[in-house]
VOTI-26583 format. One record per residue: residue in one letter; x negated, y, z of N, C-alpha, C, O, CB in turn. Coordinates in steps of 0.001 Angstrom, whole numbers, padded with zeros to 6 digits, always signed. Atoms other than C-alpha are relative to their C-alpha. Glycine has a CB too. Example, Ala and Ser with C-alpha at 12.3 -4.5 7.8 and 13.67 -1.06 7.14 Angstrom:
BEGIN
A-000890-001190+000000-012300-004500+007800-000900+001200+000000-001936+001181+000665+000992+000027+001246S+000820-001190-000060-013670-001060+007140+000770+001090+000730+000261+002198+000899-000414+000462-001415
This chain:
BEGIN
M-000110+000589+000725+004674+014203-006868-001133-001220-000321-002232-000955+000167+000270+000825-000705S+000658+000985-001069+002935+010934-006723-000971-000581-001987-000669-000270-003139+001654-001612+001347I+000873+000517+001616+000176+009118-009870+000362-002030+000621+000949-002695+001475-002790+000779-000111R-000106+001512-000033+000115+005511-009949-000978-000391-000970-000752-000003-002116+001452-000607-000342V+000093+000752+001448-002220+003539-012134-000665-001389+000451-001463-001551+001374-001063+000908-001281G+000163+000983-000049-002390-000041-012734-000537-000893-001627-000925-000503-002728+001155-000245+000685V-000182+001374+000812-002533-003430-014641+000644-000902-000534+000933-001831+000219-000243-000542+000247A-000951+000961-000280-000449-005398-016395-000565-001424+000461-000990-002147-000440+000820-000123-001195G-000038+001047-000150-001027-008375-014373-001182+000093+000993-002175+000740+000662+000047-000770-001170W+001368+000010-000698-003513-008957-011386-001466-000998+000492-002224-001332+001403+000419+000329+000918S+001153+000729+000291-005790-010794-012540-001849+000409+000034-002491+000034-000947+000400-000298-001244I+001395+000032-000171-009608-009848-011477-001129-000779-001172-001408-001943-000884-000082-000662+001345P+000903+000122+000767-012258-010211-014632-001401-000324+001360-001642+000388+002335+000002+001448-001100S+000907+000417-000700-015266-012246-012986-000892+001382+000884-001136+001803+002015-000812-000881-001027A+001185-001016+000641-017552-009599-014021+000373+001581+001178-000442+002394+001617+000414+000396-002316L-000081-001064-001048-015475-007016-011569+000088-000650+001308+000502+000126+002169+001206+000948-000197S+000030+000659-000731-015648-009379-009153+000057+000478+001639+000829+000311+002584-000883-000580-000458G+000366-000393-001238-017606-007617-006593+000805+001024+000198+001418+000873+001254-001337+000292+000193L-000731-000545-000621-015644-004497-006648+001566-000432+001153+002003+000264+002069+000092+000618-000954F-001339+000110-001365-012417-005863-004427-000749-000898+001261-001848-001442+001150+001798-001158-000655P+000358+001433-000683-012897-008206-001598-000126-001288-000010+000676-002005-000607+000385-000170+000557A+000451+001128+000005-014033-010871-001252+000909-001236+000134+000813-002140-000695-000839+000060+000846S-000929+000895-000652-011335-013069+000528+001590+000619-000203+001849+001822-000250-000461-000129+001644G-001378+000157+000479-007463-013611-000252+000094-000432-001780-000678-000797-002667+000774+001549+000351T-000360+000770+000937-005388-014470-002779-000619+001221-001038-001386+002155-000809+001671-000541+000007H+000234-001695+001108-005432-012076-006377+000403+000940+000411-000067+002063+000592+000662+000250-001378L-000752-001491-000018-002965-010289-005714-000515+000843+001322-000643+002064+001414+001845-000194+000113E+000201-001240-001756-003973-009355-001505-001582+001213-001049-001632+002442-001065-001257-001693+002565R+001729-000457+000480-008042-008441-003556+001000+001144-000738+001021+002303-000324-001399-001381-001293Y-000189-001393+001306-006059-006337-006692+000643+001117+000930+000283+002293+000969+001365-000405-001644G-000714-001468-000557-003340-004537-004213-001189+000794+001496-000761+001603+002319+002070-000602+000854A+001005-000736-000648-006791-003466-002102-000584+001153-000647-001185+001973+000049-000967-000805+000293R+000546-000894+000457-007806-001241-004584+001066+000876-001003+000913+002040-001374-001176-000568-000551F-000753-000781+000885-004711-000626-006840+001383+000272+001237+001325+000020+002440+000383-000959-001681A-000968-000423-000776-001220+000633-005570+001257-000023-001239+002328+000585-001238-000424+001520+000788A-001759+000189+001064+001282-000426-008807-000870-001237-000813-002075-001434-000972+000792+001936-001530V+000355+001083+001349+001123-003375-011341+000960-000196-000738+001978-000280-000052-000408-001416+000278E-000977+000657+000980+003269-004352-014170-000025-001869+000170-000970-002657+000201-000563+000555-001722I-000399+001226+000460+004778-007600-014396+000930-000437-000971+002092-000078-001164+000300-000484+000828N-000268+000269+001612+005308-009097-017529+000552-000998-000157+001527-001001-000907-001059-000108-000899S-000571+001530-000324+006006-012847-016705+001025-000232-000330+001410-001074-001141+000107-000440+001198S-001240-000027-000034+009219-011812-015982+001192+000053-001121+002412-000103-001064+000042+000820+000645F-000373-000546+001702+009950-010949-019742+000605-001480-000721+001605-001580-001431-001812+000666-001091Y+000070+001019+000176+009315-014805-020110+000743-001052+000503+001342-001816-000254-000849-000066+000112R-000731+000657-000903+010805-016608-017702+000844+000902+001085+001054+002115+001091-000930-000881+000633P-000822-000735-001355+012808-015825-014501-001212-000537+001363-001893-001556+001251+002130-000901+000294H+000863+000408-000906+010683-015864-011039+000929+000020+001209+001683+000978+001380-001291+000856+000072R-000992+000371-001089+012573-017194-007941-000236+001346+001080-001248+002034+001216-000396-001713+000762R+000038-001219-001052+013661-014528-005086-001231-000166+000676-002164+000636+000706+001227+000043+001111T+001014+000485-001179+011477-016079-002792-001839+000206-000628-002919+000311-000047+000453-002021+000368T+001559+000048+000325+008440-015939-004971-000358+001768-000164-001298+002415+000300-000354-001065-001712Y-000294-001786-000248+009193-012081-005485-000492+000634+001666-001083+001675+001956+002074+000316-000139E-000089-000984-001318+009335-011614-001594-001133-000529+000414-001481+000022+001458+001306-000047+001146R+001579-000120-000568+005489-013288-001142-001027+001075-000861-002067+001619-000491-000759-001647-000130W+000554-000988+000691+004464-011167-003682-000159+001289+000598-001291+001764+000695+000636+000123-001041A-000527-001149-001028+006008-008004-001571-001216+000187+001129-002012+001121+001235+001601-000524+000847A+000215+000499-000959+004731-009755+001476-001896+000188-000301-002580+000453+000688+000885-001482+000134S+001362+000114+000293+001040-009780+000028-000709+001776-000651-001749+002053-001248-000045-001422-001272V+000471-001714+000404+000388-005900-000805+000323+000998+001123+001131+000674+001993+000914+000667-001434P-000298-000668-001394+000380-002975+001726+001672+001013-000857+002131+001016-002000-001891+001339+000781P-001167-000359+000133+003626-000897+002036+000603+001263-001284+001655+001380-001913+000165+000348+001351A-000155-000985+001339+002906+002250-000522-000170-001215-002053-000136-000926-003249-001947+001537+000336F+000556+000836+001364+002057-000738-003322+001788-000297-000689+002796-000607-000053-001184-001959+000565R-001007-000124+000710+004683-000658-006283-000122-001156-001146-001149-001273-001815+000077+001420-000455F+000509+001118+001287+005120-003725-008871+001785+001187-000991+002882+001536-000555+000282-002910+000616A-000759-000104+000476+006902-002250-011811+000600-001801-001086-000102-002806-001197-000459+001348-000516V-000111+001447+000299+008942-005317-013751+000915+000004-001031+001963+000642-001126+000439-000916+001160K-000336-000060+001587+009481-006347-017434+001424-000642+000125+001451-001778+000597-001169-000960-001146L-000946+000832-000033+013143-007189-017668+000267-000830-001153+000294-000301-002264+000968+000615+000316P-000375+001126+000646+013996-010444-019323+000131+000310-001876+000872+001090-002475+001490-000447+000801R-000375+000536+001719+013916-011211-023216+001416-000210-000334+001921+000426-001260-000657-001537-000398T-001346+001003+000420+017350-013268-023282+000631+001848+000088+001505+002088-000745+000825-001793+001531I-001225-000621-000107+018871-009810-022322-001149+001380-001103-000825+002443-000573+000832+000321+002058T+000389-000924+000756+016932-007372-024619-000477-000232-001439-000511+000566-002375-000840+000533+000658H+000493+000393+001589+015596-009314-027590+001482-000815-000618+001970-000516-001708-001695-001334+000005E-000927+000864+000005+018582-012045-027300+001656+000630-000102+002416+000481-001059-000317-000783+001226H-001065-000545-000470+021515-010321-025971-000333+001360-000858+000595+001886-001473+000140+000016+001680R-000012-001589+000333+020338-006998-027194+001120+000777+000502+002089+001198-000131+000017+000262-001493L-000564-001179-000791+021681-004889-024390+001346-000829+000080+001626-000826+001279+000030+001713-000790I-001459+000324+000324+025479-006767-025333+000325-001202+001177-000592-001834+001702+000203-000596-001782N-000352+000999-000925+027294-009144-022964-000966-000935+000647-001055-002162+000607+000850-000714-000576C+001222+000407-001239+024532-009734-020582-000550+000163+001492-001669-000005+001977-000868+000347-000349H-000435-000745-001202+025888-008355-017245-000274-001373+001166-000808-000865+002153+001862+000679-000177A+000141+001362-000287+025611-012256-015625-001484+000138+000301-001732+000229+001503+000462-001071-001189L+000785-000196+000607+022187-011884-016843-000789+000886+000811-001707+000599+001579+000387+000283-001097M+000667-001170-000981+021270-008609-015363+000235+000052+001424-000337+000910+002096+000435+001325-000392E+000095-000394-000723+022501-009320-012490-000791-000981+001198-000937-000655+002377+001062+000487-000001R+000447+001223-000185+020802-012800-011739-001688+000571+000039-002437+000191+000940+000570-001175-001267F+001079-000508-000298+017511-010661-012624-000063+001633+001148-001009+002389+001369-000522+000115-001459V+000163-001005-001285+018347-008000-009814-000244-000356+000956-001176-000011+001682+000866+000671+000390E+000543+001112-001207+018735-010585-007397-000761-000470+000078-000929-000961+001194+000384-000890+000298E+001387+000463+000172+015710-011733-008330-001045+000553+000620-001742-000214+001285-000334+000045-001162T+000550-000575-000094+013712-009051-007675+000162+000700+001043-000736+001265+001667-000090+000292-000789D-000337-000939-001643+015700-007407-004666-000685-000736+000828-000446-000416+001992+001720+000112+000716G+000624+000354-000943+013289-009745-003050-001464+000895+000419-002081+000923+001484-000140-001337-000319L+001239-001033-000261+010280-006987-003919+000616+000887+001077-000247+001578+001618-000524+000978-001444G-000380-000926-000701+012401-004999-001707-000662+001605-000295-000663+002077-001432-000240-000546+001270A-000197-001300+000187+011549-001572-001354-001748+000315-000700-002130+001444-001008+000561+000838+001632R+001362+000019+000797+007855-002137-002944-000051-000502-002193-000986-000615-002986-000956-001456+001131R-000688+000214+000926+010003-003000-006202-000097+001993-000706+000460+003037-000366+001607-000865+000641G-000573-001572+001295+009422+000173-009318+000449-000145-000559+001343-000991-000542-000538+000820-000894P-001357+000402+000503+010813+000658-011684+000537-001050-001284-000554-001400-001733+000474+001198-000297I-000250+000494+000643+012321-001371-014196-000595+000132-001751-000087+001126-002270+001016+000125+000429L+000068+000057+001114+010864-001951-017884+000708-000714-001064+000749-001933-001228-000850-000149-000005V-001210+000297+001406+013262-002166-020962-000962-000021-001451-000956+000896-002273+001442+001654-000195Q+000699+000218+001252+011024-003292-023743+001007-000342-001042+001376-001488-001299-001058-001097+000120L-000837+000461+002348+013174-003286-027560-001015-000765-000413-002208-000845-000120+000089+001741-001755P+000771+000458+001032+012357-005242-030004+000069+001197-001116+000788+002191-001214+000542-001451-000502P+000696-001048+001023+010576-003575-033008+001029+001101-001107+001095+002292-001413-000972-001063-001058G-000782-000459+000799+013411-003949-035376+001961+000660+000690+002897+000980-000043-000124-001324-001051F-001294-000409-000815+016659-002888-032668-000229+001446-000496-001231+002154-000395+000054-000284+001875A+000048-000992+000238+017637-000196-033989+001442+001194+001221+002532+000686+001483+000065-000247-001664Y-000677-000858-000633+019502+002900-031763+001513-000596-000072+002040-000671-001182-000249+001395-000592P-001555+000508-000328+023148+001449-030565+000878+001155+000189+002029+000941-000192+000132-000916+001391G-001202-000499-000685+025043+004089-029284+000275+000346+000738-000571+000994+001355+000610-000310+000152E-001011+000345-001445+027389+004008-026642-000388-000637+000999-000392-000421+002211+001120-000766-000171C-000021+001417-000357+026580+000850-026173-001695+000422+000933-001704+000351+002162+000070-001399-001696A+000845+000056-000821+022912+001574-025095+000087+001134+001417-000896+001206+002155-001116+000095-000855E-000090-000684-001102+023969+003990-022375+000752-000154+001151+000820+000204+002326+000202+000894-000304R-000981+001204-001137+026435+001693-021239-000958-000735+000682-001093-000842+001901+001082-001312-000815F+001213+001223-000670+023809-000610-020506-000808+000635+000863-000758+000119+001980-001116-000744-001111L+000510-000453-000801+021476+001762-018955+000369+001083+001364-000346+001550+002251-000634+000250-000701S-001045-000013-000955+024194+002978-016916-000006-000706+001505-000219-000499+002700+001003-000531-000702D-000286+001034-001124+024947+000057-015456-001300-000600+000543-001268-000762+001763+000931-001205-000540L+001107-000121-000403+021303-000826-015168+000078+000632+001240+000597+000189+002264-000732+000544-000855K-000039-000935-001321+020768+002001-012809+000845+000098+001203+000695+000985+002043+000143+001102-000358A-000993+000161-000595+023426+001085-010948-000348-001182+000733-000200-001280+001952+001093+000003-000774M+000315+001286-000640+022336-002215-010263-001346-000271+000875-001338-001143+001744-000006-000926-001070V+000719-000093-000693+019207-001672-008940-000342+001291+000541-001040+000998+001512-000715-000557-000420A-000553-001182-001030+019488+001923-007418-001586+000061-000385-002526-000436+000234+000868-000190+001906G+001646-000737+000586+016248+003154-009079-000665+000010-001375-000255-000975-001989-001164-000678+000686A+000563+000194+000675+014287+003576-011755-000844-000904-000932-001819-001637-000767-000114+000403+000322V-000053+000764+000873+014394+002320-014770-000424+001134-001595+000017+002214-001990+001546-000782+000214V+000451-000912+001119+012110+003072-018179+000158-001075-001068+000267-002300-001019-001610+000715+000140L-000977+000652+001014+013213+002431-021450-001762+000064-001234-002430+001096-001293+002013+001339-000541E+000651+000215+000999+010529+001372-024245+000536-000422-001659+000335-001480-002256-000698-000836+000557P-000574+000126+001390+012156+001686-027625-001464+000014-000689-002514+000567-000361+001180+001338-000520R+000930-000066+001283+010226+000676-031016+000163+000144-001200-000542+000131-002209-000555-000813-000164H-000899-000746+001663+012684+001756-033540-000054+001508-000601+000654+002312+000006+001740-000025+000193A+000122-001623+000162+011972+005250-035105+001819+000111-000060+001730+000668-001154-001099+000684-001789S-001364-000647-000339+015931+005981-034706+000138-000114+001553+001238+000105+002061+001308-000779-000790W+000165-000350-002111+015302+006029-030610-000209+001461+000055+000296+002135+000953-001767-000843+001071F+001294-000670-000765+012710+008915-031181+000991+001526-000589+000372+002560-000841-002183-000446-000785L-000727-001559+000318+015747+011947-032221+000576+000122+001333+000645-000626+002308+001335+000148-001373P-000067-000764-000798+016982+014616-030496+001520-000089+000978+001775+000673+001910-000307+001150-000756Q-001286+000346-000618+020665+013069-029384-000481-001131+000571+000486-001788+000958+001282-000184-000901V-000283+001446-000485+019153+009788-028018-000768+000694+001484-000587+000307+002639-000869-001658-001059D+000771-000258-001398+016639+011975-025652+001065+000611+000959+001189+000008+002025-001367+001114-000158L-000834-000383-000554+019256+013962-024316+001178-001208+000594+001741-000957+001660+000359+000963-000856M-000718+001721-000754+021344+010279-023397-000910+000106+000827-000603+000393+001984+000025-001781-000888L+001433+000457-001193+017713+009739-021711+000191+001010+001382+000167+000519+002510-001988+000480-000864K-000123-000934-001005+018199+013009-019533+001230-000293+000712+001306-000574+001908-000037+001359-000504R-001247+000509-000807+021685+012299-018887-000042-001204+001156+000407-001119+002299+000955-000497-001054Q+000338+001701-000674+020804+008532-017518-001048+000182+000653-001364-000763+001375-000345-001348-001043Q+001266+000197-001065+017548+009776-015789-000664-000970-000353-000649-001823+000533+000283-000260+001436V+000586+000915+000459+015561+007518-017701-001015-000160-001223-000923-000477-002409+000825-000578-000086P+001095+000119+001260+012214+007699-019109-000436-000596-000933-000467-001822-001039-000760-000020+000140R-000059+000883+001696+011365+007190-022695-001547-000202+000691-002101+000719+001291+000316+001111-002140V+001300-000062+000299+007801+005465-022512-000904+000201-001522-000542+000207-002698-000269-001068+000533A+000479-000510+000429+004788+006367-023646-001237-000917-000601-002176-001031+000187-000012+000928+000705A+000733+001039+000051+002689+003843-025370-001129-000005-001191-000876+000638-002209+000915-001063-000067D+000832-000078+000876-000288+003333-027351-000726-001409-000458-001365-001686+000557-000821+000953+000466P-000455-001134+002092-000707+002465-030444+001487+000001+000217+002077-000946+000738-000400-001226-002289P-001317-000508+000281+002573+003876-030852+000183-000831-001178-000744-001208-001895+000164+001611-000214R-000245+000664+001516+004404+002071-033745+000443+001405-000885+000208+001474-002092+001483-001401-000011V-000544-000831+001232+005904+005155-035286-000617+001205+001113-000743+000945+002310+002046-000089-000621P+000486-001107-001134+004406+008942-033686+000265+000312+000778-000599+000575+001615-000124+000856-000037P-000329-000931-001563+006287+010373-031064+000293-001332+000980+000520-001168+002179+001772+001328-000056A+000571+001112-001244+005987+006683-029415-001328+000490+001056-001541+000097+002203-000646-001508-000889A+001524-000467-000569+002611+008295-028334+000707+000663+000912+000309-000067+001820-001219+000951-000952R-000282-000958-001153+004384+010750-025652+000904-000592+000381+001441-001657+000078+000282+001409-000153P-001423+000671-001205+006947+010624-023008+000687+000783-000620+000480+001835-001224+000130+000191+001938G-000922-000850+000267+009849+011308-023573+001354-000437+000906+001398-001543+001446+000173+000022-001546G-001081+000420-000536+013414+011453-022014-000095+000863+001182-000570+001998+001232+000107-001479+000186W+000150-000974-001502+013827+012407-018131-001107+000058+000130-001890-000877-000039+000536-000434+001406E+001143-000479-000299+011253+014285-017309-000633-000502+001447-001857-000614+001514+000184+001398-000101G+000118+000248-001448+011174+013284-013455-001247-001160-000089-002006-001116+000879+001599-000573+000770L+001018+001175-000036+008625+010019-014437-000634-000277-001376-000162-000451-002500+000713-001348+000495A+000262+000106+001644+006573+009660-016984-001146-002110+000384-001824-002642+001263-001574+002237-000888Y+000528+001110-000111+005465+006125-017912-001766-000536-001152-001471-000616-002345+001435-000810-000293F+000760+000535+001018+002180+004903-019939-000244-001673-000054-000589-002546+000742-001274+000721+000115R+000572+001747+000928+001629+001542-021896-001265+000498-000506-001412+001614-001005+001144-000746-001707L+001757-000380+001060-002265+001578-023318-000240-001242+000152-000584-001777+001206-001601+001190+000640H-000097+000984-000222-002143-001465-024580-001687-000703-000488-002086-001859-000349+001337-000370-000617G+001354+000237+000390-006124-000829-026236+000427+000389-001525+001429-000053-002087-000702-001646+000355S+000446-000392+001120-007060+000836-029434-000831+000213-000825-001191+001368-000598+000147+000436-000056P-000769+000697+000947-007911-000192-032398+000707-001465+000391+001864-001822+000171-000912-000169-001119R-000453+001703+000136-007582-003917-031645+001118+000431+001670+000780+000955+002732-001971-001730+000245I-000827-000062-001029-004200-003981-029462-000333-001227+001356-000711-002389+001204+001434-000154-000727Y+000420+001315-001064-004755-006027-026151-001233-000137+000303-001480-000709+001365+000281-001364-000472Q+001522+000526+000205-008456-006282-026765-000715+001267+000491-001270+001261+001590-000476-000463-001724S+001110-001017+000008-010282-002732-027201+000561+000548+001500+001688+000731+001959-000043+001249-001504P+000142-001285-000851-011261-000730-024317-000065+001162-000577-000399+001597-001679-001054+000021+000748Y-000018-001937+000366-010721+002977-023785-001429+000425+000546-001946+000089+001611+001490+001168+001115G+001315-000544-000743-014062+004916-023667+000386+001019+000824+001502+001332+001238-001135+000556-000926K-000239-001006-000986-014644+007467-021655+001191+001271-000205+002158+001512+000517-001359+000597+000151E-001071-000627+000076-012960+010264-023539+001083-000351-000069+002065+000359+000148-000018+000541-000619A-002048+000457+000341-009823+008388-024240+000119+000463+001706+000867+001409+001957+000736-002571-000531I-000812+000150-001369-009643+008018-020000-000132+001114+000460+000826+001231+001223-000397-001010+001043A+000013-000621-000028-010680+011151-019470+001520+001091-000145+002207+001756+000631-000900-000213-000465A-001239-000714+000550-007936+012592-021892+001267-000402+000576+002249+000336+000499+000128-000199-001442Q-001199-000455-000644-005421+011032-019854-000226+000053+001148+000812-000254+001734+001088-000658-000158A+000191-001174-000847-006891+012553-016930+000862+000728+000350+001492+000936+001387-000693+000737-000379A-000274-001707-000369-005817+015671-018011+001567-000057-000473+002570+000654-000421-001148+001412-001102V-002095-000124+000456-002524+014567-019390+000966-000203+001512+001791+000574+001993+000722-001922-001392V-000529+000279-001770-001531+012635-015568-000151+001231+000552+000536+001449+001550-000978-001151+001062T-000114-000928-001442-002559+015983-014106+001098+000622-000598+002071+000755+000144-001375+001154+000591A-000731-001066+000591-000607+018159-016633+001563-000397+000420+002449+000456+000483-000306+000103-001704L-001516-000196+000070+002685+016571-016010-000062-000423+001710+001034-000650+002221+001073-001168-001332T-000012-000124-001367+001763+016192-012302+000490+001189+000619+000937+001218+001765-001159-000186+000415R+000232-001099-000288+001901+019834-012452+001522+000691-000440+002025+001721+000011-001352+000447-000665R-001339-000801+000059+005265+020462-013909+000991-000788+000758+002110-000277+000778+000553+000256-001522G-000516+000592-001332+006645+018028-011226+000389-001268-000344+001550-001530-000029+001187+000754+000696S-000442+000737+000248+006562+014736-012636-000533-001472+000779-001595-001450+001401-000007+000253-001170D+000611+001724-000709+005789+010966-011188-000601-000241-001163-000262+000072-002304+001247-001512+000514V+000995+000938+001841+003033+009051-013698-000090-000958+000563-000246-000993+001783-001852+000407-000843W+000817+000993-000291+002224+005766-013814-000503-000477-001269+000064-000470-002361+000624-000996+000787T+001344+000803+001153-000592+004136-015973-000522-001032+000187-001285-001341+001103-001264+000600-000191I-000058+001086+000039-000460+001047-017184-000967-000826-001103-000670-001020-002281+001236-000112-000067Y+000470+000035+001724-003337-000325-019221+000194-001633+000034+000261-002360+001025-002012+000678-000546D-000876+001374+000357-002191-003713-021069-001397-000649-000508-001403-001872-000641+001523+000121-001377N+001266+000336+000911-005721-004169-022703-000618-001022+000463-001825-000825+000330-001019+001033-000136T+000174+000828-000819-006221-007392-020761-000450-000992-000740-000572-002022-000078+000974-000224+000750T+000479+001381+000021-007504-009888-022855-001358-000751+000087-001798-001849+000428+000382-000337-000943C+001980-000049-000481-011282-009346-022804-000057+000320+001361-001175+000178+001858-001145+001409-000831G+000793-000700-001272-011058-007851-019272+000164+001627+000156+000079+002208+001238-001681-000288-000180A+000812-001619-000075-011501-004080-020081+001665+000594+000095+001929+001448-000752-001300+000716-001860A-001365-000673-000888-007617-003104-018372-000567+000575+001294-000543+001784+001524+001292-001249+000484T+000322+000001-001140-009029-003456-015080-001111+001090-000274-000476+002021-000769-000307-001380+000591Q+001000-000675+000259-012335-001363-015553+000340+001536-000723-000502+002411-000519-000803-000920-000785N-000714-000632+001020-010448+001048-017875+000806+000937+001816+000477+001887+002527+001196-001383-001467A-000585-000166-001477-008106+001277-014599-000621+001003+000899-000302+002192+000908-000108-001288+000754L+000417-000361-000436-010288+001958-012308-000962+001079-000504-001018+001897+000415-000097-000744+000461D+000310-001392+000337-012315+004822-014114+001146+001002-000239+000792+002173-000104-000794-000018-001173L-001046-001035-000653-008963+006686-013991+000155+000500+000759+000037+001715+000918+000777-000085+000172M+000156-000214-001655-008571+006416-010693-001315+000726+000359-001292+001713+001094-000032-001507+000845G+000919-001654-000358-012216+008195-010615-000014+000846-000047-000464+001575+000838-000734+000455-000211I+000482-001262+000405-012052+010808-012508+001592+000980+000581+001678+002194+000763-000476-000024-001989L-000786-000993-000958-008379+011508-010764-000327-000020+001437+000156+000786+002233+001467-000266-000052A+000469+000019-001591-009588+011003-007577-001016+001537+000350-001105+002085+001449-001147-001689+000285E+001132-000611+000161-012391+013574-008642+000560+001516+000219+000002+002525+000652-000725-000381-001409G-000582-001351-000154-009699+016159-008821+001315+000182+000615+002393+000636+000232+000088+000578-001219K-000870+000478-001188-008087+015217-005643+001834+000539-000883+002621+001422-000543-000624+001155+001937T-001373+000450+000013-004817+014390-007601+000948-000665+001083+000538-001216+002104-000022-000770-000876P-001621+000301-001549-001277+013520-005241-000380-001425+000066-000442-002036-001001+002401+000193-000569P-000171+001690+000377-001790+009694-004273+001468-000201+000188+002328+000649+000420-000928-001193+001110P-001181+000411+000129+001001+007530-004388+000728+000253+001438+000220+000070+002544-000048-001415-000502A-000851+000281-001587+003972+007993-001668+000291-000995+000316+000864-001158+001393+001195+000489+000285
């Protein structure tokens, strides 16, 4: 089982610059310390395939990029009549090659579970990417046993988020082969750093999940004040002391 820890984006706070190689692009320097990153900019605008190819060439072979699905698919089309948009996104991100990790599907807070439409969409997307897809629903109707069963059928894990919009969102759900955490900062979302106790608790959760047979991603998204990078480094340090599995 593999453990990956990273940040949403690869900006390096100036206060931590000395912990990374002095030369290279931001991504090259980031990739020297981390084995994973989450690309959020793809949610707002498309990137050329050549851009993804350049990013992939900037990091080691074991590095993986999680990529957020465009909002045109999740928020505007709401998973319906978006096949051409999905094909375009997959063709672009194919530029990452073997370094493409999970595709992150984040749904609007007001988007209730649409039944069979959701399963069809996830099945189609998984067939297109031939890789992992993780789902971050934010409406309470998605956190029901029948939805969990659907996610298990499709081998799609449900993201665990902090702070959660509904209590069950704090815990991973769906398929258990992969657990994906998005930690946004609490109590001030995107701003608050996580303290030592919270990071130690996350390390314990990660270790327990790997022991049950899950691959685990932890992405820190409390980037506004630069806390995410330090939090991710601290988590990696604790996990390293426990001799947990490295990325495959």
